[in-house]
N, C-alpha and C positions, 0 to 999 in steps of 0.2 A: 341238749339238742332244743335248738328253740322251737319256741311253743306258738304256732301260727295259728293253731284253733286250740283254742280253750274249754275246759268243762262242756263238752259236747255229752249230749243224752241220747244219742242216734238208736234204735231200734233192731242191731241189726240182725239177731237172732230171731226177733219176730218175721222177720221178711224170708226167712228161712222154706217155706213152700213155694212162694214163688221161685228162688232161688235154686232151689231143688230140681226144680222141673226146666228152667233153663239149662242146669250143670248138665242132665241126662241129653238135651237135646246136643250139645258141643260133645258127650261122649259119644252119643250114638254115629253123630257125623264124623267121628275120629274114626272110630271103630270100620263105616264104610271105607275111609280113605287107608286105612291099614289092610282091608278085604281086598281093594283094586291096587294097591302095593302087592299083596301076595298072591295076586293073579295075574298080575302083567299089566295091567291095563293101566296103570299110572305113569302119567310123564317123571320119567326118571333119567338123572343126569345121566354123566360119560363115565361116572364113577362106577355106577351100576349096572350099565349097559353094556359097556365095551367102548373103544375108539381107539382115537391118537393122539399125541400131544408132538407138537413141530415147533421148536424155537430155533428163530431167523431171527438174521441181523439184515437189514435194509439199506442200502447207501443212497436213498433220499430220504428227505422229511417224510417223515407216517408220522399220522395218528390213531387211535385206536380206531375214532369211528371211520376214517379211510379201510381199515383194516376189514370192518364189520359191513362195510358198503360191498367191498371188492368181494366178499364171501355171500355176501347176498344176491349179487347179481348172478353168482354161480350157482345160484339154486340151493344154497348152504347153506343153514339156520341154527339156530340153538349152539353156535359156536362160542367157546368162552376162550377171550383174548386179555390178556393181562401184560402189562410194558413192562421190563424191567430195567431196572437201573434208571437213569437219566433220560430225558429225551433225546441228551445227544449220542449217546447207547446205539437208538434204533432198533434194538432188541424187542422182540416181543415171542410171548409163549401161546401157543394157540392149541386148543383141544376141540376136536371134534367127530361126531359120530360117526363110525363107520357106513352107516346105513345110507351116508349123505355123497359119499365117495364108491361108485360102485365096479371101480378100478380095481386090481391083482393087487399091486402098489399104492395102498390108499397114501403112503405117506408123500411120496413122490409126487401123486397126484395132485395134493394138497400145494405143495410147492410149485407146479404149474402154475396152478389155477390163482396162486397169489403173487409171482413172477407177469403172469398176463394182466391181472386185475389191477395189480398197483403199478403198471407199466414200469417194471425194475428187474429187468432181464438178471442184475448182478447181484441178487439178493442171495445172501449165503444161507446154507442149513446147518446149523451147528448142532442140533443133537433133535433127534426124533424115538418118539417112545411107542408101542402097542398095549391098550390096555385089554387082555383078551376075556373071553366068557367066564373062564376058570376063576380069573383075578375078580371077577365083577360079583359074582356068585360068593364069595368067600367076604367081601365087601357087605354083602347086606346079611351074613349072618354075622357077621364082628358088630356091626350096628345094630341091630336087634341085641346081642349079648350085651353091649355096651348098654343100652336103655335099661335093658332087665336086671342088670349088676347094682346100675345108679339104685335102682325102687327101691331093692332089696337092702341095699346100702342103708336107704333113707330108713326105712322099715328097721330094723336091728339098731341105728343108730338114736332115734326119737325112745323107741321102746327102753335103752339105757338110761338115757337122761329123763325121759318123763313116765310115762306107764305105757302100758300095749293097747289101751283104747287111743290114744296121742298120735303112737305110730302109723295106727292102723289109717285114723284119719288124717295125719300128712302125708302117709303113701298114696292114700285114695286122690285127696287134691291135687298133688302132684303129677299122676297118673292123668288125673282130667287135664291139668294144663296140657302135656303134651300132648295129648290126644287132641284137644280143642284146636291148638295151635297146627297141627298138623291137617286136620282137617277142613281148619279155615285157607290154609296153602292150596289146599285139593281143590276146593270150591273156586276159587281164585285162578286156578290152571297153572299151578305153579312147579317147576322142576323141583323133584327131590333129588338133592346132592348128598355129599358127605358134611359141605359147609350149615345144610340144613340139618343133620343128624348132629353136628355140634351144638347148634343154637339151641335144638331139644333141650340137649345136655347142661347149657348153658341156663334156659328157661328153669330148669328142674331144680339147680343150685338156687337160681334166685327165690323161686317161690317157696321151697325151703327153708332159706334163712330169710322171709317173713312171714313165715307160718310160727317158724322158733320163738320171733320175737314175741308173737302174741302169745304161744303157747307160755313160754317163760313169765309172762307178764300173770297171766292165768294161775299158774303155777304160787308165785308170789302171794297173790290177793285170795288164795284159797287157805294163807296162812293166820291171815291178817282181818279180811272180811267173811264172819260167822254168821250173819242174822240175815242174809239174802238168800233168795235162792239160787242154784245152781246156773239159771237162765238170765237172771239179773248179773249176777257174779261173772260172766264171761261178756254180758254187754258192757261192763265197768270195764274190763282188762282191756275190750278192743278200742272203748272211747279211749282210755288212756295212753295207747299208742298211736293213736290214728293221724297224730302230726308227726312222728317219727314214718310213718308208713304214707305218709301223703308225700314227705319231702323226699325221702327215700326214693319212692318210684318215678318222682317228678324229675326227679334228677336223671335217673336210669334210662327213663323214658326219652327224654330231650338227648341223649347222648343216642341212642337205638335211633332218635329221627332225624339227627343231623347225619347220621351213617346213611340212613335211606335214602335221604336227599341228595347227598354230597360225596358217599363212597363210593357211586360207580356202578359199573353194571353186574362188575364177580359178586360184590356185595350184597347185593339188590336183595335177593330172596332173604339171605343172612339177615340183614338189617331189617324185612317185615318181619320177621319171624320173630325178632327181637322186642320190635314196639308191639306188637300181637300179643307176647307174651309176656311184658311186661305190664299190660292191661289184666290178662285173665290171671297171673299170677297174683295180684295183689287183689281181685276179685276173689279168689279160690280161698286166699287165707281167712280173710274176712267172714264169707257167707256161704263155704262149703266145707272146710277144716273145722273152724269153731262149732258151727253147729251140728256136726256128726258128734263131735265129742260131750254136745250138752243135751241130743236124743239119747247116746249111749249111757248116758249118766242115769237121765230119767228112767232109761229100758232097767237098768240094774238097779234103782231104787223100788220102783213098783215089784221087784221081783223080791225085793229084799222086806219091804213090807205088805205089799198085796195091795197099794194103794196107786 
């Protein structure tokens, strides 16, 4: 790896009291978001609330913004619109919450809105599906277990590869990242859907990878650096992989930012979560996971020596 920063001596561990406070605030905000989701107060996507999806083919040239404008004019907000195939195909997949369509046959109602709003009476409905309340409830449960088993897997993996205190620190940092991103999205009034859950699992994987790199260097230095305190050993280890951390974080952040700026409405919340997650994940590896193992080691040493 190219060393863009050499011989740094930043005191990451020394700042842990401040970063602990920041992390506690982020986690509390994330727990508030979880409470809002569990109590039904959060803004949830169609995957969780139920709705309909309609795949249509227009006869005239149509753009995504045209379809969105037609739906907004009919007071149907929050629709998810995807163009399928090439622009010449003129095929769109549109998903809408049933609460916006008060008729008995929501699919036909949506088709009528599109035909009228787009001025295309020859529009063809190719496929239509309904996401019922039961399916939505199952998706919520599945999403919860996906995050739970991911965190449990992280705990077991790090425990086997390193030590138990490393495993606990990595799990806390990963859970911190998931809650922090979820809480920030809730503050921004973003809709939580399956793409957001996907982004949270992706962030968990990214955060774990970054944390493992730091932990691996700590483990290696424990074999070779013997005459310094554990506090200083961890600081040295973080500084030694700082170039790798910056390069990896910057490249990942750049890709996520491009998705956010140019990926369109469908990927907007997903890419925003990734942008936030890269920043939070990088922060937690150096300023949360590593300080936790230092304080744990100090606690164990105090119990052993009485000092």
